[in-house]
N, C-alpha and C positions, 0 to 999 in steps of 0.2 A: 211543628216537631208531632211525630205521631204519639210522643210519650212523654210525661215529666224526665226533666233532668236527661234524658237522651238527645244527644249532642248530632249533628250533624252525618256523625258516621255511623250512626246505631245500625246494626243489622239485622233487629227485631222485626221479624215479619208478620207479628200479630195482629187484625187488626183491628185499630185504636178505639174502637166501640165496645169492643167483645170485653166487658168486665169481668176481671178475675174472680173464680171463686176456689174453694177450699173444702171440699167435699166431707161433710163432718166436724167439721170446726163450725163451735159455735157460737151464737153472737154474742155480744159483749153487751153489758146493760148497765152496767155501771156506772158511777162517775170518772171523769177525766182524770180527777187528782185521786181515786183511791188505788193507793198501793196494794193495796194488799187483795184486791178481788184483779187487778190487771195483773198481777203473779199467777192468782188462781187461775186465767182464762188462758192466759200463756201456755201452763202446764197442761190445761185439756186442748188447746189449739196443737202442741207439739205431739201430746199422744195418738191424737186426730191424724195427723200429718205424716208421722211415723208409721201407723197401721198402713195409711193410701200408698207411700212408697213400698212397704213389704209386700201389699197387698196385688202390685201392678202386675197384667195379664207378665206374660214372660217375653213375648214376641214383642209386645209397646215398649218392652223394657230397653230390649236390644236394640232397637233403632232408634228409642232416643236416648241411647246411651251414643251412639253410632256419632249421632249428630253434632250434639254437646260436646265430644272428642274432637270432631273436625272445626267445629267453630274454636274451641280451645286452641288446638294444633294454630291455625290463623293470628289468634288473638297472642302468643306470644309467639310468632314468625319473627328470623331475626332479621326483615323487614321493618318491625315495628319494634323490637327489644334488641338491646346488644347481642351477638349471635352467646358469647359468654354468660348471660343473665345467669344469676343461682336462683330457683324454684324452688319455694316452700311449697309445700302438697302435702297430702293425709294418706296415713293407709285406711282405705276403704272397710266399714263396719252398717252395718244393722239396714244393708241397703243400700246405701252412697255408691255415688257413680262412680265407677272407678278408670283412675289419670293414669295407671301405672304404667299402660302403653305410649301414652303420649308425652311422661315424663323419660321415657326411655328414649323415645326417637329427640327428643331436645338434647341427653345426654350425648347423642350418637352424631349430631350437627355442633357440640363443643361444648356447650352448654353445660349447667352443675343444676343437681336437684337436693335438696335435704327435707329430711322428716322432724316433725316437731316432735320435743322428749319433756313431758311433764313431771319436773323435778320434785314437788311439793304440790299439796293443795295450795291453793289461795294463793300460788305464786306463777310467776310468768312461765310458758314454756321457754323452750332452747331449741334451736334449730343442728340437728347432726346429719354432715354426709350420707348420701344415696345412691349406690346403683343398682343397676339390676343384679349383682353379684354378690350386694352385701346380705351378709348371715341377721337374721333378726331373729327377735322373741320377742314374747308378751312381756311388755310393760305394764303401765298404768292401765287401769279398767282393762286387763288383758289385751289393750290392743296391742299389733307389732312395732316393735322399732328396733333400729339397728342393735346388734346383739350386743355391741362393748357399752352401748347405754346401759340396755337393762342389767347386765353386769356390774354396773360401777364401775369401767375403767375410763378412767379422766378422758375423756375427749374436745377438743377444741370444737367447742360452739361457731356454726358460721351466722352467717346474717342474709339473707333472703333479700333478692329485690324484688320478686316478685311472691306473692303469696295467695294461692289456692284455698279457697275455702270450702267445705262443704256447707249447704245449708238444709234445715230442716225446714224450713219456711222463711221467706222475704216479701216484704211490702215496696208499695209502690214507690218509695223512695232511697232505695236501697240498702234498707235496712235489715240484718240479719235475724232469724230467729235458730240459734243452736239448742243444746242439749241442756243449757241452764246454768253449767258450771263457770262462764266467765272467763274462763282460759283465756278465749280470741280477743277479748278486749285488752284484756291485761297484758298480754304479750306485746300488742301493738302501740300501746302505752310506754312500754320500757324499755320499745324501739330508740338508738337516738336519730336513725333517720324512718322518712313514711314510705313502705314501699307498698308497690301497686295491688293493690286488694281486688282480686279476682273470684265472686261466686260460684260455685255452680250448682244447680238442680233443675228439680224439675218443672213444668211450665205450671202442675197440679195443686205448685204450694205456692202459689202468691194469695196475700193479702192484703186488705185498705190497709192498714197499717198493724204491727208487731207492739205499739206501745212502746217504744225505745224507752228506756234507760239514760239519763241525761249523759254516762260516761261511755254510752254505746257509740260505739265506728262505723258510718256506715262504708259498703261497699264502694270499690271506682267504677265497676262493670261487673254485671253480672251474666250468666251462659244459662237458658235452658234450650230443649229441645227446640224451641222456636224461633230463636236468636240470641243477638247480643244487644245489652242494652249500656250504657256508659253516664253512669251520674258525679260524674266530676273531669 
């Protein structure tokens, strides 16, 4: 197998001997058990990777996003998932990959989509239904959410079958480096069921390890412009 944890259906077309690099991310030099040093390193890595994402040349970004969306469309295709699957995704910010077109296509084929809504700090997120016609308003941290959610109108949460999660960085075992708020892992831990977790990000964001916390949940699938990797 070309990658650790990649099953026989792996579509990643990267050369297995091509070790990942992440420009600008410092080497971690403290001990493995130094939590303060690891937290500091994660902050530096996050800052460097966000800058690299924002600084991507436009032509390269457009081509990479096109490839990622094509791989994502195949991953959630009715041949692999029930046609009526509800897919949780995200409203793109800070140079994240825009998958709204893929979601609109999924809805047009009979599926459903939903967006995460932060109800309070240090609490799990809930998911509210979304369609291309949904009115949006700024929510937590200025990120757009369905207008009814932002206005405090009671909305019945939905449970996604699949969650598409943006990554700031990722490692070879499928762990995701996010923004550091812990919302993603708290949300997964609160579910009665385990949705399929599909991470999406740019290939330059790969790290040897993100030094995951003991409560971090690895992704099931990772999609970059270089292909699809399966970790479960």
